[in-house]
Backbone as CSV, one residue per row, in Angstrom:
resi,resn,N_x,N_y,N_z,CA_x,CA_y,CA_z,C_x,C_y,C_z
1,MET,23.350,38.148,-20.173,23.106,36.776,-20.522,23.272,35.868,-19.315
2,ASN,24.215,36.197,-18.481,24.454,35.401,-17.287,23.277,35.489,-16.322
3,ASN,22.626,36.666,-16.265,21.457,36.822,-15.398,20.287,35.971,-15.891
4,GLN,20.142,35.888,-17.224,19.071,35.058,-17.764,19.300,33.583,-17.429
5,PHE,20.543,33.134,-17.504,20.866,31.743,-17.210,20.586,31.409,-15.742
6,SER,20.989,32.273,-14.818,20.750,32.021,-13.393,19.259,32.106,-13.072
7,ALA,18.528,33.000,-13.727,17.080,33.093,-13.510,16.386,31.836,-14.017
8,LEU,16.833,31.313,-15.150,16.263,30.085,-15.699,16.559,28.903,-14.774
9,ARG,17.779,28.844,-14.249,18.147,27.784,-13.314,17.335,27.881,-12.030
10,LEU,17.119,29.086,-11.532,16.321,29.302,-10.331,14.873,28.877,-10.569
11,ARG,14.343,29.216,-11.750,12.975,28.844,-12.079,12.832,27.314,-12.132
12,LYS,13.799,26.627,-12.721,13.745,25.163,-12.800,13.803,24.534,-11.405
13,SER,14.650,25.046,-10.543,14.762,24.481,-9.194,13.488,24.754,-8.394
14,LEU,12.852,25.921,-8.589,11.598,26.215,-7.912,10.484,25.285,-8.389
15,ILE,10.429,25.042,-9.685,9.410,24.145,-10.243,9.630,22.724,-9.731
16,ALA,10.882,22.276,-9.685,11.178,20.929,-9.189,10.818,20.807,-7.716
17,THR,11.131,21.819,-6.925,10.796,21.797,-5.496,9.290,21.804,-5.303
18,LEU,8.578,22.632,-6.044,7.132,22.695,-5.944,6.499,21.362,-6.328
19,PHE,7.003,20.739,-7.374,6.499,19.432,-7.805,6.733,18.378,-6.727
20,ALA,7.920,18.365,-6.122,8.240,17.380,-5.086,7.350,17.565,-3.865
21,VAL,7.144,18.798,-3.438,6.294,19.072,-2.279,4.855,18.666,-2.575
22,THR,4.369,18.966,-3.757,3.006,18.595,-4.142,2.846,17.084,-4.165
23,ALA,3.816,16.390,-4.724,3.736,14.933,-4.806,3.757,14.302,-3.423
24,LEU,4.589,14.798,-2.534,4.667,14.220,-1.195,3.422,14.504,-0.367
25,THR,2.871,15.679,-0.473,1.668,15.975,0.303,0.459,15.252,-0.258
26,ALA,0.437,14.969,-1.534,-0.686,14.239,-2.126,-0.703,12.802,-1.641
27,CYS,0.469,12.223,-1.397,0.536,10.829,-0.947,0.240,10.676,0.536
28,SER,0.406,11.717,1.302,0.299,11.560,2.751,-1.102,11.774,3.288
29,SER,-2.045,12.146,2.483,-3.380,12.391,2.998,-4.399,11.555,2.235
30,GLY,-5.575,11.468,2.791,-6.645,10.765,2.091,-6.827,9.358,2.588
31,LYS,-7.640,8.615,1.873,-8.030,7.269,2.259,-6.864,6.277,2.194
32,TRP,-5.956,6.448,1.267,-4.953,5.423,1.013,-3.837,5.412,2.025
33,GLY,-3.499,6.530,2.591,-2.448,6.556,3.595,-1.069,6.405,2.989
34,PHE,-0.095,6.776,3.749,1.284,6.663,3.300,2.130,6.366,4.501
35,PRO,2.929,5.407,4.555,3.113,4.344,3.572,2.076,3.231,3.740
36,TYR,2.035,2.340,2.771,1.130,1.198,2.852,1.604,0.258,3.952
37,ARG,0.693,-0.167,4.791,1.012,-1.127,5.844,0.211,-2.392,5.581
38,ALA,0.908,-3.462,5.306,0.248,-4.722,4.990,-0.285,-5.367,6.259
39,PRO,-1.461,-5.992,6.189,-1.955,-6.727,7.351,-1.103,-7.975,7.580
40,VAL,-0.930,-8.350,8.844,-0.098,-9.500,9.204,-0.961,-10.523,9.926
41,GLN,-0.945,-11.756,9.435,-1.643,-12.863,10.080,-0.612,-13.919,10.432
42,GLN,-0.625,-14.378,11.682,0.307,-15.415,12.113,-0.420,-16.397,13.007
43,GLY,-0.047,-17.648,12.921,-0.601,-18.667,13.803,-1.685,-19.489,13.145
44,ASN,-2.445,-20.179,13.981,-3.500,-21.073,13.519,-4.852,-20.380,13.580
45,TRP,-5.584,-20.465,12.503,-6.950,-19.956,12.470,-7.849,-21.101,12.908
46,VAL,-8.425,-20.987,14.086,-9.321,-22.007,14.626,-10.715,-21.398,14.684
47,THR,-11.691,-22.103,14.125,-13.064,-21.600,14.113,-13.890,-22.274,15.200
48,ALA,-15.041,-21.701,15.495,-15.958,-22.284,16.477,-16.440,-23.656,16.013
49,GLU,-16.568,-23.833,14.710,-16.991,-25.123,14.171,-15.947,-26.202,14.453
50,GLN,-14.679,-25.867,14.332,-13.615,-26.823,14.632,-13.610,-27.192,16.112
51,VAL,-13.813,-26.197,16.975,-13.830,-26.456,18.419,-15.003,-27.364,18.767
52,SER,-16.130,-27.215,18.081,-17.299,-28.047,18.376,-17.055,-29.523,18.029
53,LEU,-16.044,-29.816,17.226,-15.725,-31.202,16.894,-14.979,-31.918,18.011
54,LEU,-14.380,-31.165,18.934,-13.570,-31.774,19.994,-14.442,-32.523,20.988
55,GLN,-13.930,-33.686,21.413,-14.584,-34.494,22.440,-13.500,-35.076,23.342
56,VAL,-13.783,-35.128,24.623,-12.836,-35.731,25.563,-12.606,-37.180,25.148
57,GLY,-11.341,-37.594,25.145,-10.994,-38.962,24.772,-10.504,-39.107,23.345
58,MET,-10.484,-38.023,22.567,-9.986,-38.099,21.191,-8.472,-38.325,21.204
59,THR,-7.963,-38.995,20.177,-6.516,-39.193,20.055,-5.869,-37.917,19.527
60,ALA,-4.547,-37.869,19.619,-3.817,-36.698,19.136,-4.017,-36.520,17.632
61,GLU,-4.084,-37.603,16.894,-4.292,-37.507,15.448,-5.681,-36.963,15.117
62,GLN,-6.668,-37.349,15.890,-8.014,-36.829,15.668,-8.077,-35.334,15.963
63,VAL,-7.386,-34.908,17.013,-7.345,-33.481,17.334,-6.603,-32.726,16.239
64,ARG,-5.508,-33.298,15.747,-4.757,-32.665,14.662,-5.613,-32.556,13.407
65,PHE,-6.444,-33.556,13.147,-7.336,-33.505,11.991,-8.387,-32.412,12.164
66,ALA,-8.901,-32.248,13.398,-9.952,-31.258,13.657,-9.415,-29.835,13.682
67,LEU,-8.267,-29.614,14.323,-7.761,-28.251,14.523,-6.572,-27.884,13.657
68,GLY,-5.915,-28.864,13.091,-4.695,-28.598,12.340,-3.474,-28.821,13.215
69,THR,-2.313,-28.709,12.616,-1.062,-28.891,13.347,-0.860,-27.728,14.302
70,PRO,-0.514,-28.009,15.560,-0.351,-26.908,16.510,0.851,-26.033,16.156
71,THR,0.735,-24.757,16.461,1.834,-23.831,16.220,2.940,-24.043,17.235
72,LEU,2.566,-24.269,18.481,3.546,-24.409,19.556,3.383,-25.738,20.270
73,THR,4.480,-26.463,20.362,4.553,-27.638,21.219,5.816,-27.481,22.045
74,ASN,5.760,-27.923,23.284,6.867,-27.731,24.197,7.505,-29.078,24.506
75,VAL,8.820,-29.151,24.464,9.531,-30.381,24.760,9.300,-30.787,26.216
76,PHE,9.199,-29.825,27.097,9.019,-30.109,28.510,7.567,-30.399,28.883
77,HIS,6.622,-30.019,28.034,5.196,-30.284,28.254,4.600,-30.855,26.964
78,PRO,4.926,-32.100,26.619,4.433,-32.655,25.347,2.933,-32.897,25.322
79,ASN,2.277,-32.847,26.487,0.829,-33.080,26.542,0.032,-31.809,26.326
80,ARG,0.684,-30.716,25.967,-0.013,-29.441,25.753,0.287,-28.938,24.335
81,TRP,-0.780,-28.612,23.614,-0.639,-28.023,22.284,-1.255,-26.634,22.313
82,ASP,-0.540,-25.660,21.757,-1.023,-24.281,21.712,-1.349,-23.899,20.273
83,TYR,-2.479,-23.206,20.136,-2.934,-22.699,18.844,-3.144,-21.185,18.947
84,PRO,-2.075,-20.397,18.976,-2.261,-18.941,19.024,-2.562,-18.388,17.632
85,TYR,-3.218,-17.245,17.607,-3.476,-16.539,16.345,-3.311,-15.047,16.594
86,TYR,-2.596,-14.386,15.696,-2.350,-12.953,15.816,-2.686,-12.307,14.481
87,PHE,-3.500,-11.254,14.524,-3.838,-10.502,13.317,-3.618,-9.029,13.585
88,LYS,-2.775,-8.412,12.785,-2.504,-6.983,12.885,-2.887,-6.356,11.560
89,PRO,-4.034,-5.625,11.533,-4.395,-4.946,10.290,-3.398,-3.828,10.004
90,GLY,-3.356,-3.376,8.778,-2.430,-2.306,8.414,-2.576,-1.107,9.324
91,TYR,-3.792,-0.718,9.598,-4.069,0.377,10.520,-5.150,-0.111,11.472
92,GLY,-4.899,-0.053,12.749,-5.889,-0.497,13.719,-5.252,-1.325,14.813
93,GLU,-6.096,-1.799,15.692,-5.645,-2.564,16.846,-5.444,-4.032,16.480
94,PRO,-4.384,-4.667,16.999,-4.173,-6.094,16.724,-5.148,-6.963,17.515
95,VAL,-5.360,-8.180,17.017,-6.216,-9.161,17.667,-5.357,-10.376,17.977
96,LEU,-5.386,-10.825,19.231,-4.656,-12.017,19.649,-5.651,-12.988,20.252
97,ARG,-5.697,-14.209,19.711,-6.552,-15.258,20.245,-5.672,-16.438,20.622
98,LYS,-6.024,-17.084,21.722,-5.275,-18.254,22.174,-6.234,-19.425,22.346
99,PHE,-5.741,-20.597,22.020,-6.508,-21.816,22.230,-5.523,-22.916,22.593
100,VAL,-5.807,-23.663,23.656,-4.886,-24.674,24.161,-5.642,-25.975,24.382
101,VAL,-5.021,-27.095,24.002,-5.573,-28.421,24.293,-4.564,-29.187,25.135
102,TRP,-5.078,-30.009,26.064,-4.235,-30.834,26.921,-4.620,-32.294,26.743
103,PHE,-3.610,-33.147,26.776,-3.799,-34.587,26.670,-3.418,-35.237,27.995
104,ASP,-4.037,-36.396,28.300,-3.668,-37.122,29.517,-2.429,-37.970,29.239
105,ASN,-2.028,-38.781,30.204,-0.805,-39.599,30.066,-0.942,-40.680,29.003
106,ASN,-2.164,-41.023,28.637,-2.397,-42.031,27.593,-2.431,-41.418,26.194
107,GLY,-2.283,-40.112,26.092,-2.307,-39.443,24.796,-3.700,-39.118,24.301
108,LEU,-4.688,-39.145,25.187,-6.063,-38.834,24.808,-6.415,-37.431,25.284
109,LEU,-7.289,-36.770,24.540,-7.675,-35.394,24.853,-8.368,-35.340,26.215
110,ALA,-7.826,-34.510,27.107,-8.382,-34.384,28.450,-9.250,-33.136,28.567
111,ARG,-8.757,-31.985,28.062,-9.514,-30.737,28.155,-8.958,-29.727,27.168
112,TRP,-9.703,-28.643,27.003,-9.272,-27.548,26.140,-9.859,-26.258,26.668
113,GLU,-9.215,-25.167,26.363,-9.728,-23.851,26.752,-9.096,-22.796,25.857
114,GLY,-9.726,-21.645,25.835,-9.190,-20.555,25.039,-10.210,-19.454,24.828
115,ASP,-9.811,-18.499,24.040,-10.675,-17.370,23.720,-11.817,-17.810,22.813
116,GLU,-12.827,-16.942,22.716,-13.935,-17.207,21.805,-13.408,-17.210,20.371
117,GLN,-13.760,-18.251,19.643,-13.280,-18.401,18.278,-14.342,-17.914,17.304
118,PRO,-13.929,-17.345,16.168,-14.894,-16.838,15.184,-15.572,-17.980,14.438
119,ASN,-16.668,-17.665,13.767,-17.356,-18.675,12.962,-17.233,-18.360,11.473
120,PHE,-16.197,-17.638,11.095,-15.942,-17.355,9.674,-14.495,-17.697,9.365
121,GLN,-14.194,-17.807,8.091,-12.862,-18.186,7.649,-11.992,-16.950,7.411
122,PRO,-10.662,-17.097,7.457,-9.801,-15.940,7.235,-9.885,-15.395,5.818
123,SER,-10.383,-16.191,4.892,-10.534,-15.699,3.525,-11.643,-14.661,3.425
124,ASP,-12.526,-14.633,4.434,-13.569,-13.608,4.490,-12.946,-12.350,5.082
125,TYR,-12.094,-11.730,4.289,-11.242,-10.637,4.752,-12.039,-9.428,5.231
126,ALA,-13.136,-9.120,4.558,-13.925,-7.948,4.945,-14.521,-8.129,6.338
127,THR,-15.029,-9.326,6.647,-15.564,-9.582,7.977,-14.444,-9.543,8.999
128,GLN,-13.296,-10.106,8.659,-12.173,-10.117,9.583,-11.706,-8.694,9.901
129,GLN,-11.745,-7.810,8.916,-11.349,-6.424,9.144,-12.284,-5.748,10.148
130,ARG,-13.569,-6.117,10.136,-14.539,-5.490,11.028,-14.572,-6.144,12.403
131,TRP,-14.036,-7.381,12.518,-14.088,-8.087,13.782,-12.861,-7.709,14.591
132,ASP,-13.085,-7.081,15.736,-11.967,-6.616,16.542,-11.646,-7.559,17.693
133,GLY,-12.293,-8.707,17.780,-12.022,-9.662,18.833,-12.846,-9.419,20.080
134,ARG,-13.434,-8.236,20.216,-14.232,-7.922,21.389,-15.721,-8.102,21.115
135,GLN,-16.147,-7.895,19.885,-17.556,-8.084,19.543,-17.739,-9.486,18.979
136,ALA,-18.937,-9.965,19.027,-19.223,-11.286,18.483,-19.027,-11.274,16.976
137,PRO,-18.512,-12.366,16.409,-18.318,-12.415,14.957,-19.610,-12.204,14.180
138,GLN,-20.750,-12.608,14.761,-22.023,-12.429,14.068,-22.317,-10.944,13.880
139,GLU,-21.942,-10.116,14.876,-22.153,-8.679,14.753,-21.297,-8.093,13.638
140,ALA,-20.077,-8.614,13.501,-19.200,-8.133,12.434,-19.777,-8.492,11.066
141,GLU,-20.303,-9.714,10.945,-20.910,-10.114,9.678,-22.141,-9.262,9.374
142,LYS,-22.923,-8.959,10.416,-24.120,-8.148,10.225,-23.751,-6.741,9.766
143,SER,-22.706,-6.153,10.377,-22.287,-4.815,9.965,-21.754,-4.822,8.539
144,LEU,-21.129,-5.935,8.142,-20.645,-6.049,6.764,-21.817,-6.093,5.794
145,GLN,-22.853,-6.851,6.135,-24.012,-6.954,5.256,-24.745,-5.624,5.144
146,GLU,-24.783,-4.868,6.248,-25.434,-3.563,6.209,-24.632,-2.572,5.373
147,ALA,-23.304,-2.678,5.421,-22.453,-1.744,4.694,-22.382,-2.076,3.210
148,ALA,-22.564,-3.342,2.850,-22.453,-3.757,1.454,-23.725,-3.388,0.701
149,PRO,-23.578,-2.965,-0.534,-24.779,-2.674,-1.326,-25.501,-3.971,-1.686
150,ALA,-26.806,-3.889,-1.805,-27.606,-5.065,-2.145,-27.333,-5.467,-3.589
151,LEU,-27.148,-6.763,-3.792,-26.913,-7.274,-5.135,-28.241,-7.426,-5.866
152,PRO,-28.240,-7.197,-7.163,-29.491,-7.359,-7.909,-29.891,-8.829,-7.971
153,ASP,-31.184,-9.084,-7.990,-31.698,-10.444,-8.073,-31.569,-10.915,-9.513
154,THR,-30.803,-12.000,-9.715,-30.583,-12.518,-11.063,-31.569,-13.607,-11.434
155,GLY,-32.329,-14.095,-10.450,-33.292,-15.146,-10.731,-32.690,-16.536,-10.660
156,VAL,-31.405,-16.675,-10.380,-30.758,-17.975,-10.287,-31.005,-18.533,-8.898
157,GLN,-31.441,-19.781,-8.838,-31.680,-20.434,-7.555,-30.521,-21.373,-7.277
158,THR,-30.051,-21.358,-6.025,-28.962,-22.248,-5.633,-29.451,-23.154,-4.520
159,THR,-28.883,-24.351,-4.454,-29.223,-25.308,-3.416,-27.946,-25.612,-2.644
160,PRO,-27.970,-25.506,-1.308,-26.766,-25.816,-0.538,-26.401,-27.290,-0.646
161,LEU,-25.111,-27.589,-0.586,-24.643,-28.958,-0.651,-24.919,-29.663,0.667
162,GLN,-25.183,-30.931,0.604,-25.437,-31.732,1.826,-24.216,-32.505,2.214
């Protein structure tokens, strides 16, 4: 009777071990990956459209309206506003973009410079996932359209807002 009990206990431990190994190997392979890595977005999202609004001589409030509140301002250099943006997808290479504006002694916009800014919004997550910062955003949008299945024509006509 004692041999039957130990054999039953051994069988249960083998089944539990086999189940645990199967469960762990099932989670570690395939499309989903293990563990889940959330994408991280930090900083200001500045678009090419926002940059096109800038004009030399604008006030600080006008620049703030066009680009948003700067992420970085320096006490020692109050005439410089920095708009960095960092995006780290769950899996893949991070993207870092920088944009800086400078004001003259009168508080008016003197100049600006920075990396090429995208022409899409961060809510367009699929395009953002395909845009690696090295290719033009238009190419990323084009690859997204090619990868997406064509939607059926419903016959509804839309008119863009003016």
